[in-house]
C-alpha positions as CSV (number, residue, x, y, z in Angstrom):
1,M,-69.1,-36.3,-51.1
2,S,-70.8,-33.8,-53.2
3,G,-74.1,-34.2,-55.9
4,K,-77.3,-34.4,-55.9
5,K,-79.1,-36.8,-53.2
6,V,-82.3,-37.9,-54.8
7,V,-84.8,-40.7,-52.3
8,A,-86.7,-42.9,-54.2
9,V,-89.0,-43.9,-51.6
10,R,-92.1,-47.1,-52.4
11,N,-94.4,-46.3,-49.2
12,F,-95.2,-45.0,-46.0
13,D,-97.4,-47.8,-44.4
14,F,-95.8,-48.0,-42.0
15,V,-96.9,-44.4,-40.5
16,S,-101.3,-45.7,-40.4
17,K,-100.7,-49.3,-41.1
18,P,-100.9,-52.1,-38.0
19,G,-98.3,-54.5,-37.7
20,Y,-94.8,-52.2,-36.7
21,S,-94.0,-52.1,-33.3
22,W,-93.6,-48.5,-31.6
23,F,-89.9,-49.0,-32.0
24,R,-89.4,-50.3,-35.4
25,R,-92.7,-47.2,-35.9
26,H,-90.3,-44.1,-35.0
27,W,-86.9,-45.8,-36.2
28,L,-88.6,-45.4,-39.3
29,H,-89.8,-42.1,-39.1
30,F,-86.4,-40.7,-37.9
31,R,-84.3,-42.8,-41.1
32,Y,-87.1,-41.2,-43.7
33,S,-87.1,-37.8,-42.1
34,R,-83.7,-37.2,-42.1
35,M,-83.5,-39.3,-45.4
36,L,-86.1,-36.5,-47.0
37,R,-84.9,-33.0,-45.2
38,K,-81.3,-34.2,-47.2
39,A,-83.0,-34.7,-50.8
40,D,-82.7,-32.9,-53.6
41,L,-85.4,-35.5,-55.5
42,V,-87.6,-37.7,-54.0
43,V,-89.1,-40.2,-56.6
44,V,-92.2,-42.2,-55.8
45,P,-94.4,-44.9,-57.5
46,S,-97.4,-42.7,-57.0
47,Q,-99.4,-39.7,-56.2
48,K,-100.9,-41.6,-52.8
49,V,-96.9,-41.7,-52.2
50,A,-96.0,-38.3,-53.2
51,D,-99.2,-37.0,-50.8
52,D,-98.1,-38.9,-48.1
53,A,-94.7,-36.9,-48.1
54,V,-96.0,-33.7,-48.2
55,K,-98.5,-34.7,-45.5
56,Y,-96.3,-36.5,-43.1
57,Y,-92.9,-35.0,-44.0
58,F,-93.2,-31.4,-45.2
59,V,-91.8,-32.6,-48.8
60,P,-91.7,-29.4,-50.9
61,K,-94.3,-30.2,-54.1
62,E,-91.5,-29.0,-56.5
63,R,-88.9,-32.0,-55.3
64,I,-91.2,-34.9,-55.7
65,R,-91.2,-36.6,-59.6
66,I,-93.8,-39.8,-59.5
67,G,-92.5,-42.8,-61.6
68,L,-90.6,-46.1,-61.0
69,S,-87.3,-46.4,-59.1
70,A,-84.9,-48.8,-57.8
71,A,-87.2,-49.6,-54.8
72,D,-90.4,-50.3,-56.9
73,E,-88.2,-52.9,-58.8
74,S,-86.6,-54.2,-56.1
75,E,-86.9,-57.9,-54.6
76,S,-85.2,-58.0,-51.6
77,H,-87.3,-57.9,-48.8
78,G,-84.5,-57.2,-45.9
79,A,-85.5,-55.2,-42.5
80,D,-84.6,-51.8,-44.8
81,S,-86.3,-53.0,-48.2
82,H,-88.4,-49.7,-48.8
83,L,-85.4,-47.4,-48.0
84,S,-83.3,-46.2,-50.8
85,A,-80.7,-43.4,-51.4
86,E,-78.5,-42.4,-54.2
87,I,-75.9,-39.8,-54.6
88,I,-75.6,-38.8,-58.5
89,P,-72.7,-36.9,-59.2
């Protein structure tokens, strides 16, 4: 599969907020690490989330764009509803 990899991130709440089990916190960290490392572009809803991406996952600032994303507009509240990735041909 070729094309640009775009990842939309809603937030990184699991990093600093209570309410996540040890397993869930580490599983999400693993998933985000892998997705963000492979992404050509990361779309976030705010400057705070952009700063967290740089702080916690070392995403280069030039690969981050602030704006609305599919993750923000999603009404689903499934287990991984805050994870979103898209391949653009």
